[in-house]
Biopython code that builds the backbone (N, CA, C, O; Angstrom):
import numpy as np
from Bio.PDB.StructureBuilder import StructureBuilder

atoms = [
    (1, "MET", "N", (114.423, 90.140, 134.592)),
    (1, "MET", "CA", (113.805, 88.892, 134.428)),
    (1, "MET", "C", (114.859, 87.754, 134.447)),
    (1, "MET", "O", (114.533, 86.600, 134.169)),
    (2, "GLY", "N", (116.045, 88.075, 134.757)),
    (2, "GLY", "CA", (117.031, 87.035, 134.952)),
    (2, "GLY", "C", (117.833, 86.642, 133.773)),
    (2, "GLY", "O", (118.808, 85.905, 133.921)),
    (3, "GLY", "N", (117.466, 87.110, 132.556)),
    (3, "GLY", "CA", (118.192, 86.728, 131.323)),
    (3, "GLY", "C", (117.965, 85.309, 130.910)),
    (3, "GLY", "O", (118.754, 84.796, 130.116)),
    (4, "ARG", "N", (116.925, 84.614, 131.398)),
    (4, "ARG", "CA", (116.671, 83.262, 131.055)),
    (4, "ARG", "C", (115.487, 83.038, 130.205)),
    (4, "ARG", "O", (115.091, 81.891, 129.998)),
    (5, "ILE", "N", (114.871, 84.119, 129.678)),
    (5, "ILE", "CA", (113.718, 84.063, 128.822)),
    (5, "ILE", "C", (114.063, 83.454, 127.510)),
    (5, "ILE", "O", (114.926, 83.998, 126.821)),
    (6, "ARG", "N", (113.480, 82.401, 127.115)),
    (6, "ARG", "CA", (113.688, 81.791, 125.778)),
    (6, "ARG", "C", (112.711, 82.215, 124.787)),
    (6, "ARG", "O", (113.054, 82.353, 123.613)),
    (7, "PHE", "N", (111.516, 82.433, 125.173)),
    (7, "PHE", "CA", (110.450, 82.971, 124.277)),
    (7, "PHE", "C", (109.366, 83.605, 125.018)),
    (7, "PHE", "O", (109.251, 83.378, 126.222)),
    (8, "ILE", "N", (108.538, 84.402, 124.385)),
    (8, "ILE", "CA", (107.389, 85.013, 125.023)),
    (8, "ILE", "C", (106.180, 84.779, 124.066)),
    (8, "ILE", "O", (106.340, 84.801, 122.846)),
    (9, "VAL", "N", (105.038, 84.568, 124.612)),
    (9, "VAL", "CA", (103.827, 84.232, 123.802)),
    (9, "VAL", "C", (102.711, 85.263, 124.125)),
    (9, "VAL", "O", (102.422, 85.578, 125.279)),
    (10, "SER", "N", (102.134, 85.739, 123.073)),
    (10, "SER", "CA", (100.955, 86.608, 123.212)),
    (10, "SER", "C", (99.703, 85.663, 122.983)),
    (10, "SER", "O", (99.666, 84.868, 122.043)),
    (11, "GLY", "N", (98.740, 85.798, 123.854)),
    (11, "GLY", "CA", (97.569, 84.947, 123.692)),
    (11, "GLY", "C", (96.322, 85.667, 123.423)),
    (11, "GLY", "O", (95.385, 85.591, 124.219)),
    (12, "SER", "N", (96.253, 86.374, 122.331)),
    (12, "SER", "CA", (95.060, 87.189, 122.022)),
    (12, "SER", "C", (95.022, 87.372, 120.513)),
    (12, "SER", "O", (95.628, 86.617, 119.753)),
    (13, "ALA", "N", (94.279, 88.413, 120.103)),
    (13, "ALA", "CA", (94.303, 88.778, 118.750)),
    (13, "ALA", "C", (95.669, 89.226, 118.342)),
    (13, "ALA", "O", (96.461, 89.519, 119.237)),
    (14, "PRO", "N", (96.042, 89.314, 117.061)),
    (14, "PRO", "CA", (97.346, 89.740, 116.662)),
    (14, "PRO", "C", (97.689, 91.108, 117.252)),
    (14, "PRO", "O", (96.850, 92.008, 117.296)),
    (15, "LEU", "N", (98.913, 91.246, 117.697)),
    (15, "LEU", "CA", (99.355, 92.551, 118.177)),
    (15, "LEU", "C", (99.926, 93.331, 116.935)),
    (15, "LEU", "O", (100.201, 92.764, 115.877)),
    (16, "SER", "N", (100.073, 94.625, 117.144)),
    (16, "SER", "CA", (100.671, 95.416, 116.059)),
    (16, "SER", "C", (102.126, 95.000, 115.889)),
    (16, "SER", "O", (102.774, 94.480, 116.797)),
    (17, "LYS", "N", (102.596, 95.255, 114.683)),
    (17, "LYS", "CA", (104.005, 94.904, 114.362)),
    (17, "LYS", "C", (104.963, 95.571, 115.334)),
    (17, "LYS", "O", (105.909, 94.947, 115.815)),
    (18, "GLU", "N", (104.709, 96.858, 115.622)),
    (18, "GLU", "CA", (105.539, 97.642, 116.490)),
    (18, "GLU", "C", (105.648, 97.057, 117.908)),
    (18, "GLU", "O", (106.731, 96.996, 118.490)),
    (19, "ILE", "N", (104.527, 96.641, 118.430)),
    (19, "ILE", "CA", (104.502, 96.051, 119.806)),
    (19, "ILE", "C", (105.235, 94.769, 119.795)),
    (19, "ILE", "O", (106.108, 94.573, 120.641)),
    (20, "ALA", "N", (104.944, 93.860, 118.882)),
    (20, "ALA", "CA", (105.569, 92.548, 118.856)),
    (20, "ALA", "C", (107.077, 92.730, 118.619)),
    (20, "ALA", "O", (107.866, 92.083, 119.308)),
    (21, "ASP", "N", (107.499, 93.554, 117.706)),
    (21, "ASP", "CA", (108.915, 93.779, 117.536)),
    (21, "ASP", "C", (109.603, 94.342, 118.744)),
    (21, "ASP", "O", (110.750, 94.001, 119.033)),
    (22, "PHE", "N", (108.891, 95.229, 119.473)),
    (22, "PHE", "CA", (109.418, 95.824, 120.645)),
    (22, "PHE", "C", (109.743, 94.757, 121.712)),
    (22, "PHE", "O", (110.846, 94.728, 122.258)),
    (23, "PHE", "N", (108.788, 93.908, 121.989)),
    (23, "PHE", "CA", (108.940, 92.810, 122.988)),
    (23, "PHE", "C", (110.061, 91.915, 122.601)),
    (23, "PHE", "O", (110.878, 91.555, 123.449)),
    (24, "GLU", "N", (110.141, 91.528, 121.323)),
    (24, "GLU", "CA", (111.138, 90.534, 120.931)),
    (24, "GLU", "C", (112.523, 91.251, 121.065)),
    (24, "GLU", "O", (113.479, 90.628, 121.528)),
    (25, "THR", "N", (112.637, 92.500, 120.682)),
    (25, "THR", "CA", (113.934, 93.189, 120.735)),
    (25, "THR", "C", (114.309, 93.521, 122.209)),
    (25, "THR", "O", (115.448, 93.319, 122.632)),
    (26, "ALA", "N", (113.358, 94.013, 122.939)),
    (26, "ALA", "CA", (113.716, 94.442, 124.357)),
    (26, "ALA", "C", (114.030, 93.274, 125.207)),
    (26, "ALA", "O", (114.907, 93.375, 126.065)),
    (27, "LEU", "N", (113.378, 92.176, 125.032)),
    (27, "LEU", "CA", (113.586, 90.944, 125.871)),
    (27, "LEU", "C", (114.544, 89.972, 125.279)),
    (27, "LEU", "O", (114.868, 88.967, 125.912)),
    (28, "ASP", "N", (115.043, 90.245, 124.009)),
    (28, "ASP", "CA", (116.011, 89.462, 123.350)),
    (28, "ASP", "C", (115.622, 87.982, 123.325)),
    (28, "ASP", "O", (116.387, 87.110, 123.738)),
    (29, "CYS", "N", (114.441, 87.735, 122.841)),
    (29, "CYS", "CA", (113.917, 86.350, 122.737)),
    (29, "CYS", "C", (112.933, 86.254, 121.615)),
    (29, "CYS", "O", (112.489, 87.292, 121.125)),
    (30, "ASN", "N", (112.569, 85.111, 121.184)),
    (30, "ASN", "CA", (111.532, 84.835, 120.173)),
    (30, "ASN", "C", (110.195, 85.242, 120.728)),
    (30, "ASN", "O", (109.908, 85.098, 121.916)),
    (31, "PHE", "N", (109.352, 85.779, 119.785)),
    (31, "PHE", "CA", (108.035, 86.240, 120.204)),
    (31, "PHE", "C", (107.039, 85.440, 119.299)),
    (31, "PHE", "O", (107.127, 85.462, 118.071)),
    (32, "TYR", "N", (106.127, 84.761, 119.952)),
    (32, "TYR", "CA", (105.075, 84.007, 119.216)),
    (32, "TYR", "C", (103.690, 84.584, 119.557)),
    (32, "TYR", "O", (103.413, 85.056, 120.660)),
    (33, "GLU", "N", (102.837, 84.504, 118.505)),
    (33, "GLU", "CA", (101.454, 84.931, 118.737)),
    (33, "GLU", "C", (100.592, 83.653, 118.626)),
    (33, "GLU", "O", (100.894, 82.767, 117.827)),
    (34, "ARG", "N", (99.561, 83.572, 119.403)),
    (34, "ARG", "CA", (98.676, 82.421, 119.319)),
    (34, "ARG", "C", (97.238, 82.834, 119.552)),
    (34, "ARG", "O", (96.937, 83.929, 120.027)),
    (35, "TYR", "N", (96.382, 81.923, 119.202)),
    (35, "TYR", "CA", (94.971, 82.114, 119.508)),
    (35, "TYR", "C", (94.362, 80.845, 120.094)),
    (35, "TYR", "O", (94.651, 79.742, 119.629)),
    (36, "GLY", "N", (93.552, 80.994, 121.077)),
    (36, "GLY", "CA", (92.907, 79.874, 121.728)),
    (36, "GLY", "C", (91.647, 80.411, 122.404)),
    (36, "GLY", "O", (91.367, 81.609, 122.372)),
    (37, "SER", "N", (90.904, 79.509, 123.008)),
    (37, "SER", "CA", (89.710, 79.925, 123.753)),
    (37, "SER", "C", (89.434, 78.939, 124.806)),
    (37, "SER", "O", (89.985, 77.839, 124.793)),
    (38, "ALA", "N", (88.563, 79.307, 125.759)),
    (38, "ALA", "CA", (88.207, 78.451, 126.817)),
    (38, "ALA", "C", (87.499, 77.174, 126.314)),
    (38, "ALA", "O", (87.670, 76.082, 126.856)),
    (39, "GLU", "N", (86.688, 77.370, 125.237)),
    (39, "GLU", "CA", (85.975, 76.230, 124.630)),
    (39, "GLU", "C", (86.924, 75.215, 124.007)),
    (39, "GLU", "O", (86.560, 74.047, 123.871)),
    (40, "SER", "N", (88.128, 75.624, 123.626)),
    (40, "SER", "CA", (89.052, 74.681, 122.982)),
    (40, "SER", "C", (90.066, 74.198, 124.080)),
    (40, "SER", "O", (90.863, 73.302, 123.802)),
    (41, "THR", "N", (90.049, 74.731, 125.224)),
    (41, "THR", "CA", (90.885, 74.415, 126.407)),
    (41, "THR", "C", (92.366, 74.875, 126.191)),
    (41, "THR", "O", (93.134, 74.906, 127.153)),
    (42, "THR", "N", (92.751, 75.215, 124.996)),
    (42, "THR", "CA", (94.100, 75.608, 124.825)),
    (42, "THR", "C", (94.344, 76.284, 123.501)),
    (42, "THR", "O", (93.436, 76.925, 122.973)),
    (43, "VAL", "N", (95.500, 76.173, 122.956)),
    (43, "VAL", "CA", (95.882, 76.828, 121.663)),
    (43, "VAL", "C", (95.176, 76.157, 120.464)),
    (43, "VAL", "O", (95.038, 74.936, 120.401)),
    (44, "ILE", "N", (94.742, 76.995, 119.532)),
    (44, "ILE", "CA", (94.228, 76.434, 118.246)),
    (44, "ILE", "C", (95.175, 76.780, 117.153)),
    (44, "ILE", "O", (95.496, 75.927, 116.326)),
    (45, "CYS", "N", (95.655, 78.043, 117.112)),
    (45, "CYS", "CA", (96.583, 78.583, 116.121)),
    (45, "CYS", "C", (97.814, 79.161, 116.764)),
    (45, "CYS", "O", (97.722, 79.736, 117.848)),
    (46, "MET", "N", (98.974, 79.031, 116.131)),
    (46, "MET", "CA", (100.188, 79.613, 116.682)),
    (46, "MET", "C", (101.179, 79.874, 115.583)),
    (46, "MET", "O", (101.281, 79.088, 114.641)),
    (47, "THR", "N", (101.933, 80.993, 115.683)),
    (47, "THR", "CA", (102.931, 81.266, 114.672)),
    (47, "THR", "C", (104.062, 80.290, 114.793)),
    (47, "THR", "O", (104.303, 79.727, 115.861)),
    (48, "LYS", "N", (104.778, 80.080, 113.665)),
    (48, "LYS", "CA", (105.912, 79.141, 113.672)),
    (48, "LYS", "C", (107.184, 79.909, 114.127)),
    (48, "LYS", "O", (107.260, 81.132, 114.017)),
    (49, "PRO", "N", (108.181, 79.144, 114.643)),
    (49, "PRO", "CA", (109.393, 79.776, 115.167)),
    (49, "PRO", "C", (110.084, 80.740, 114.221)),
    (49, "PRO", "O", (110.569, 81.773, 114.683)),
    (50, "LYS", "N", (110.158, 80.477, 112.976)),
    (50, "LYS", "CA", (110.891, 81.316, 112.005)),
    (50, "LYS", "C", (110.010, 82.307, 111.351)),
    (50, "LYS", "O", (110.506, 83.056, 110.510)),
    (51, "ASP", "N", (108.742, 82.391, 111.652)),
    (51, "ASP", "CA", (107.828, 83.289, 111.032)),
    (51, "ASP", "C", (108.074, 84.767, 111.491)),
    (51, "ASP", "O", (107.789, 85.122, 112.635)),
    (52, "ARG", "N", (108.571, 85.554, 110.633)),
    (52, "ARG", "CA", (108.907, 86.931, 110.914)),
    (52, "ARG", "C", (107.833, 87.915, 110.531)),
    (52, "ARG", "O", (107.941, 89.105, 110.827)),
    (53, "GLN", "N", (106.740, 87.403, 109.838)),
    (53, "GLN", "CA", (105.632, 88.249, 109.467)),
    (53, "GLN", "C", (104.777, 88.522, 110.703)),
    (53, "GLN", "O", (104.558, 87.640, 111.533)),
    (54, "ARG", "N", (104.315, 89.720, 110.804)),
    (54, "ARG", "CA", (103.457, 90.096, 111.970)),
    (54, "ARG", "C", (102.043, 90.355, 111.521)),
    (54, "ARG", "O", (101.794, 90.516, 110.326)),
    (55, "GLY", "N", (101.087, 90.400, 112.473)),
    (55, "GLY", "CA", (99.722, 90.715, 112.145)),
    (55, "GLY", "C", (98.820, 89.490, 111.957)),
    (55, "GLY", "O", (97.731, 89.615, 111.397)),
    (56, "HIS", "N", (99.243, 88.341, 112.403)),
    (56, "HIS", "CA", (98.410, 87.145, 112.390)),
    (56, "HIS", "C", (98.746, 86.304, 113.540)),
    (56, "HIS", "O", (99.769, 86.529, 114.188)),
    (57, "VAL", "N", (97.909, 85.305, 113.848)),
    (57, "VAL", "CA", (98.170, 84.407, 114.957)),
    (57, "VAL", "C", (98.615, 83.055, 114.528)),
    (57, "VAL", "O", (98.562, 82.114, 115.319)),
    (58, "GLY", "N", (99.056, 82.912, 113.295)),
    (58, "GLY", "CA", (99.610, 81.663, 112.791)),
    (58, "GLY", "C", (98.506, 80.707, 112.249)),
    (58, "GLY", "O", (97.313, 81.010, 112.202)),
    (59, "GLY", "N", (99.006, 79.584, 111.866)),
    (59, "GLY", "CA", (98.143, 78.537, 111.341)),
    (59, "GLY", "C", (97.668, 77.583, 112.401)),
    (59, "GLY", "O", (98.128, 77.627, 113.543)),
    (60, "VAL", "N", (96.761, 76.732, 112.033)),
    (60, "VAL", "CA", (96.147, 75.755, 112.934)),
    (60, "VAL", "C", (97.330, 74.789, 113.331)),
    (60, "VAL", "O", (98.086, 74.340, 112.470)),
    (61, "ILE", "N", (97.456, 74.493, 114.647)),
    (61, "ILE", "CA", (98.473, 73.578, 115.097)),
    (61, "ILE", "C", (98.160, 72.139, 114.674)),
    (61, "ILE", "O", (96.984, 71.798, 114.552)),
    (62, "PRO", "N", (99.160, 71.282, 114.444)),
    (62, "PRO", "CA", (98.875, 69.958, 113.908)),
    (62, "PRO", "C", (97.913, 69.069, 114.645)),
    (62, "PRO", "O", (97.260, 68.229, 114.027)),
    (63, "CYS", "N", (97.801, 69.226, 115.956)),
    (63, "CYS", "CA", (96.900, 68.297, 116.738)),
    (63, "CYS", "C", (95.523, 68.876, 116.885)),
    (63, "CYS", "O", (94.717, 68.331, 117.638)),
    (64, "ALA", "N", (95.204, 69.982, 116.184)),
    (64, "ALA", "CA", (93.879, 70.582, 116.381)),
    (64, "ALA", "C", (93.096, 70.527, 115.045)),
    (64, "ALA", "O", (93.686, 70.389, 113.974)),
    (65, "GLU", "N", (91.815, 70.635, 115.134)),
    (65, "GLU", "CA", (90.899, 70.806, 114.063)),
    (65, "GLU", "C", (90.150, 72.085, 114.184)),
    (65, "GLU", "O", (89.716, 72.430, 115.284)),
    (66, "LEU", "N", (89.970, 72.820, 113.102)),
    (66, "LEU", "CA", (89.260, 74.076, 113.186)),
    (66, "LEU", "C", (88.132, 74.047, 112.104)),
    (66, "LEU", "O", (88.359, 73.635, 110.966)),
    (67, "LYS", "N", (86.992, 74.471, 112.476)),
    (67, "LYS", "CA", (85.871, 74.495, 111.600)),
    (67, "LYS", "C", (85.347, 75.915, 111.557)),
    (67, "LYS", "O", (85.064, 76.527, 112.587)),
    (68, "LEU", "N", (85.224, 76.434, 110.319)),
    (68, "LEU", "CA", (84.745, 77.774, 110.097)),
    (68, "LEU", "C", (83.283, 77.677, 109.599)),
    (68, "LEU", "O", (82.982, 76.839, 108.750)),
    (69, "VAL", "N", (82.421, 78.485, 110.095)),
    (69, "VAL", "CA", (81.039, 78.447, 109.667)),
    (69, "VAL", "C", (80.586, 79.910, 109.471)),
    (69, "VAL", "O", (81.093, 80.824, 110.120)),
    (70, "ASP", "N", (79.624, 80.097, 108.564)),
    (70, "ASP", "CA", (79.016, 81.415, 108.295)),
    (70, "ASP", "C", (77.953, 81.661, 109.387)),
    (70, "ASP", "O", (77.254, 80.755, 109.841)),
    (71, "ILE", "N", (77.880, 82.976, 109.785)),
    (71, "ILE", "CA", (76.846, 83.405, 110.671)),
    (71, "ILE", "C", (76.232, 84.612, 110.027)),
    (71, "ILE", "O", (76.625, 85.735, 110.343)),
    (72, "PRO", "N", (75.249, 84.426, 109.104)),
    (72, "PRO", "CA", (74.682, 85.487, 108.335)),
    (72, "PRO", "C", (74.073, 86.567, 109.173)),
    (72, "PRO", "O", (74.216, 87.741, 108.830)),
    (73, "GLU", "N", (73.383, 86.239, 110.281)),
    (73, "GLU", "CA", (72.771, 87.314, 111.048)),
    (73, "GLU", "C", (73.788, 88.217, 111.761)),
    (73, "GLU", "O", (73.414, 89.295, 112.223)),
    (74, "MET", "N", (75.018, 87.824, 111.862)),
    (74, "MET", "CA", (76.048, 88.613, 112.404)),
    (74, "MET", "C", (77.017, 89.237, 111.318)),
    (74, "MET", "O", (78.001, 89.916, 111.610)),
    (75, "ASN", "N", (76.629, 88.932, 110.059)),
    (75, "ASN", "CA", (77.407, 89.357, 108.913)),
    (75, "ASN", "C", (78.818, 88.818, 108.882)),
    (75, "ASN", "O", (79.744, 89.493, 108.430)),
    (76, "PHE", "N", (78.986, 87.534, 109.390)),
    (76, "PHE", "CA", (80.226, 86.847, 109.418)),
    (76, "PHE", "C", (80.210, 85.724, 108.405)),
    (76, "PHE", "O", (81.198, 85.001, 108.270)),
]
sb = StructureBuilder()
sb.init_structure("model")
sb.init_model(0)
sb.init_chain("A")
sb.init_seg("    ")
for serial, (resi, resn, name, xyz) in enumerate(atoms, 1):
    if name == "N":
        sb.init_residue(resn, " ", resi, " ")
    sb.init_atom(name, np.array(xyz, "f"), 0.0, 1.0, " ", f" {name:<3s}", serial, name[0])
structure = sb.get_structure()
């Protein structure tokens, strides 16, 4: 990959700690996890650069608003 990778981003649900650590170590770069959807056009949540905890997609980015609602019929 040319040795010029500065960071890599996963755009899905949180990856397992082992997979995220593997990519960060093997590619020798920062690894970020994020969540977004077509309805939001881009990123809603993203891990912070110094966040070493795995298993989440980070907090809501500063320029976004997130609304959570209950969906009783789906048990959410």
